[in-house]
C-alpha positions as CSV (number, residue, x, y, z in Angstrom):
1,M,-49.9,100.5,6.0
2,A,-49.6,100.8,2.3
3,R,-47.1,97.9,1.6
4,R,-49.1,95.7,4.1
5,D,-52.4,96.1,1.8
6,A,-52.1,98.7,-0.5
7,Q,-55.4,98.1,-2.4
8,F,-57.4,98.2,0.9
9,F,-56.1,101.6,1.7
10,I,-57.2,102.9,-1.3
11,L,-60.6,101.3,-2.1
12,S,-62.6,98.9,0.1
13,D,-65.8,98.6,2.2
14,G,-63.8,99.3,5.5
15,R,-63.1,95.4,6.3
16,P,-59.4,94.6,6.2
17,G,-58.4,92.3,3.7
18,D,-61.8,92.8,1.6
19,T,-60.2,94.5,-1.7
20,L,-61.9,93.8,-4.9
21,G,-59.1,92.1,-6.7
22,D,-56.6,93.5,-9.5
23,D,-59.1,93.4,-12.4
24,A,-62.1,95.0,-10.6
25,F,-59.9,97.3,-8.9
26,Y,-58.6,98.9,-12.0
27,Q,-61.7,98.7,-13.9
28,S,-63.1,100.9,-11.2
29,G,-60.5,103.4,-12.4
30,H,-62.0,103.4,-16.0
31,D,-65.4,103.5,-14.8
32,F,-64.7,106.7,-12.7
33,V,-62.5,108.4,-15.1
34,R,-65.2,108.1,-18.1
35,D,-67.8,109.4,-15.9
36,L,-65.5,112.2,-14.6
37,L,-64.7,113.4,-18.2
38,G,-67.9,113.1,-19.5
39,R,-68.9,115.8,-16.8
40,L,-66.1,118.3,-17.1
41,P,-65.7,121.5,-19.5
42,E,-63.9,120.7,-22.7
43,H,-60.3,121.2,-22.1
44,P,-56.7,120.1,-23.9
45,R,-55.5,116.5,-23.5
46,R,-52.1,116.8,-23.3
47,K,-50.8,116.3,-19.8
48,A,-52.9,115.2,-16.7
49,L,-51.7,114.9,-13.0
50,E,-53.4,113.0,-10.1
51,I,-52.6,113.8,-6.6
52,G,-52.7,110.9,-4.1
53,C,-52.5,108.4,-7.3
54,G,-51.9,105.1,-5.0
55,L,-51.3,102.2,-7.3
56,G,-52.4,103.9,-10.4
57,R,-56.2,103.2,-10.4
58,N,-57.1,106.4,-12.3
59,V,-53.4,107.0,-13.7
60,F,-53.8,104.2,-16.0
61,A,-57.2,105.0,-17.1
62,L,-56.3,108.4,-17.8
63,A,-53.3,107.4,-19.9
64,G,-55.8,106.3,-22.6
65,R,-56.9,109.6,-22.9
66,Y,-54.0,112.5,-22.5
67,E,-50.5,112.3,-24.0
68,Q,-48.7,112.2,-20.5
69,V,-50.1,111.5,-17.2
70,I,-48.1,111.9,-14.0
71,G,-49.3,110.5,-10.4
72,L,-48.0,111.9,-7.1
73,D,-48.0,110.0,-4.0
74,I,-46.4,110.8,-0.6
75,S,-46.0,106.8,-0.1
76,D,-43.2,105.1,-1.8
77,A,-45.1,101.9,-1.5
78,M,-47.6,103.4,-3.9
79,V,-45.4,104.9,-6.3
80,D,-43.3,102.1,-6.4
81,G,-46.3,99.8,-7.1
82,L,-47.6,102.2,-9.8
83,N,-44.1,102.2,-11.5
84,A,-43.6,98.2,-11.3
85,S,-47.1,97.6,-12.6
86,D,-47.4,95.4,-15.8
87,R,-50.4,97.4,-16.3
88,R,-48.7,100.9,-16.5
89,P,-48.8,102.4,-20.1
90,A,-45.7,103.8,-21.3
91,N,-46.9,107.4,-20.9
92,A,-47.7,107.1,-17.3
93,E,-45.5,107.3,-14.4
94,G,-45.5,108.0,-10.5
95,R,-43.5,110.3,-8.9
96,L,-42.6,110.6,-4.8
97,T,-43.7,114.1,-3.4
98,G,-42.9,115.3,0.1
99,P,-44.6,116.5,3.3
100,D,-43.9,120.1,1.6
101,A,-46.8,119.2,-0.7
102,R,-44.9,120.3,-3.9
103,F,-45.3,118.9,-7.2
104,P,-41.7,117.8,-8.2
105,G,-40.5,118.6,-11.9
106,I,-44.0,120.1,-13.1
107,D,-43.5,123.4,-15.1
108,D,-46.2,126.4,-14.1
109,R,-49.2,126.2,-16.4
110,S,-48.4,123.1,-17.9
111,V,-51.2,120.7,-16.8
112,D,-54.5,120.6,-18.3
113,L,-56.2,118.4,-15.9
114,V,-55.4,118.2,-12.2
115,L,-57.3,115.5,-10.3
116,S,-57.6,114.9,-6.6
117,V,-60.0,112.2,-5.2
118,I,-60.0,110.5,-1.9
119,C,-56.9,112.2,-1.1
120,L,-57.2,115.7,0.6
121,Q,-59.9,114.5,2.9
122,H,-57.1,112.4,4.7
123,I,-54.5,115.1,5.1
124,A,-54.8,116.3,8.9
125,S,-52.7,119.6,8.5
126,W,-54.7,122.5,6.9
127,G,-51.1,124.0,6.0
128,V,-50.5,121.0,3.9
129,I,-53.8,121.3,1.9
130,E,-53.2,125.1,1.4
131,R,-50.0,124.3,-0.1
132,T,-51.3,121.6,-2.4
133,I,-53.9,123.9,-3.5
134,D,-51.2,126.7,-4.2
135,E,-49.6,124.1,-6.4
136,I,-52.9,123.3,-8.3
137,G,-53.3,127.1,-9.0
138,R,-49.4,127.2,-10.4
139,V,-49.6,124.1,-12.7
140,V,-53.2,124.0,-14.2
141,S,-53.0,125.3,-17.6
142,A,-54.8,128.6,-19.2
143,N,-57.2,126.5,-20.7
144,G,-57.1,123.5,-18.2
145,V,-59.2,122.5,-15.4
146,A,-58.9,120.9,-12.2
147,A,-61.3,118.6,-10.3
148,V,-60.8,118.5,-6.6
149,Q,-62.9,116.4,-4.0
150,L,-63.1,117.5,-0.3
151,D,-65.3,116.5,2.8
152,T,-67.1,119.6,3.8
153,R,-69.5,118.3,6.1
154,P,-70.5,120.3,9.2
155,I,-68.1,119.4,12.1
156,R,-70.3,117.9,14.7
157,L,-69.2,117.7,18.5
158,A,-69.9,114.1,18.7
159,R,-67.7,113.3,15.8
160,E,-65.0,115.7,17.2
161,L,-65.1,113.4,20.9
162,Y,-65.0,110.3,18.6
163,M,-62.0,111.2,17.0
164,K,-60.1,111.9,19.9
165,L,-60.3,108.3,20.8
166,P,-57.1,106.5,20.9
167,D,-56.6,104.7,17.1
168,A,-56.7,101.2,19.0
169,L,-60.3,101.8,20.0
170,L,-61.4,102.8,16.6
171,P,-62.2,100.6,13.2
172,V,-59.1,100.9,11.1
173,V,-60.9,103.5,8.5
174,H,-61.3,105.8,11.3
175,R,-57.7,105.9,12.6
176,R,-55.3,108.6,11.8
177,G,-54.1,108.8,8.3
178,M,-57.3,107.0,7.2
179,R,-59.9,109.0,8.7
180,R,-61.8,111.9,6.8
181,V,-61.2,115.3,7.8
182,S,-64.2,117.8,7.3
183,R,-62.9,121.0,6.1
184,E,-64.9,124.7,6.5
185,I,-66.4,125.5,3.2
186,G,-65.6,129.2,3.3
187,L,-61.9,128.3,4.3
188,V,-61.7,126.1,1.3
189,R,-63.2,128.6,-1.1
190,S,-60.7,131.3,0.2
191,A,-57.7,128.9,-0.6
192,F,-58.9,128.5,-4.0
193,E,-59.1,132.1,-4.4
194,A,-55.8,132.8,-3.0
195,A,-54.3,130.0,-5.4
196,G,-55.5,132.1,-8.1
197,L,-58.3,129.6,-9.1
198,R,-62.0,130.1,-10.1
199,I,-64.8,127.7,-8.8
200,A,-66.5,127.0,-12.3
201,E,-68.8,124.3,-10.9
202,Q,-69.5,122.3,-7.8
203,R,-71.5,119.5,-6.5
204,G,-72.5,118.1,-3.0
205,E,-71.7,121.0,-0.8
206,A,-71.4,120.3,2.9
207,T,-71.3,116.6,2.2
208,S,-68.2,114.0,2.2
209,E,-68.4,114.1,-1.4
210,H,-67.7,118.0,-2.1
211,W,-66.7,118.3,-5.7
212,F,-65.1,121.5,-6.9
213,V,-64.5,122.2,-10.9
214,L,-61.8,124.5,-10.9
215,T,-60.2,126.7,-13.6
216,A,-57.3,129.2,-13.9
217,R,-58.3,132.7,-13.0
218,T,-57.3,135.4,-15.4
219,S,-56.0,138.7,-14.3
220,S,-59.1,140.8,-15.6
221,E,-61.7,138.2,-14.1
222,P,-63.0,139.3,-10.5
223,S,-62.9,136.4,-7.9
224,G,-65.7,134.9,-5.8
225,G,-67.9,133.4,-8.3
226,H,-69.3,129.9,-8.4
227,D,-72.1,128.2,-10.1
228,S,-73.9,124.4,-9.7
229,A,-71.7,121.3,-10.1
230,P,-71.7,118.4,-12.5
231,R,-72.7,115.1,-11.4
232,V,-69.3,113.7,-10.4
233,R,-69.2,110.7,-8.1
234,A,-66.3,108.8,-6.5
235,N,-66.0,105.1,-5.0
236,T,-64.9,105.9,-1.1
237,H,-65.4,104.1,1.7
238,R,-66.1,106.4,4.9
């Protein structure tokens, strides 16, 4: 799918072939990153990492604000497109990650910003999401921050039944691999805690745009606390 129309599968209004065009597509990343960083706590600007980087829409924007930026994606088409782009800054690169959800070549406590948007919501396997969260907890630096978006809408019976339909009967953006998968909030919070992450802020609870701002929990800090969230918004299409 990614090789056929990569931009559509990252950012569109859901109609096949209806994409923004290169300039607007990459500008949307600059707009998003500017808004995001304006609402996150102060943190070092050495290394940033995006999970599910696609063609580098956000990676390229982050490269103007961090010393090094790495984008991870499970799609070789996305990673190849990012690395081959003439828009790619010298301090940005894409890396392929596998189904084990590990972050290749990323040292412990070495990343000052971990970003995941329009990514985890599409992963059907909760085990993969748990491993991804574990990796976030491993790599985020002591003074760093993670900004993670998930869909935590209550799961309705009608939606469950709808999603059991064959892909051929569903709109493209509701098919397996493209659809959003809702996650139970308590399960998500438990996974963050198990990974050694503290929920510093959150916004959009029980919506498709539930943002978590996370920091590494110190050994002396009790787990379980969280506050209200920043006004962070992503461009998504479902």
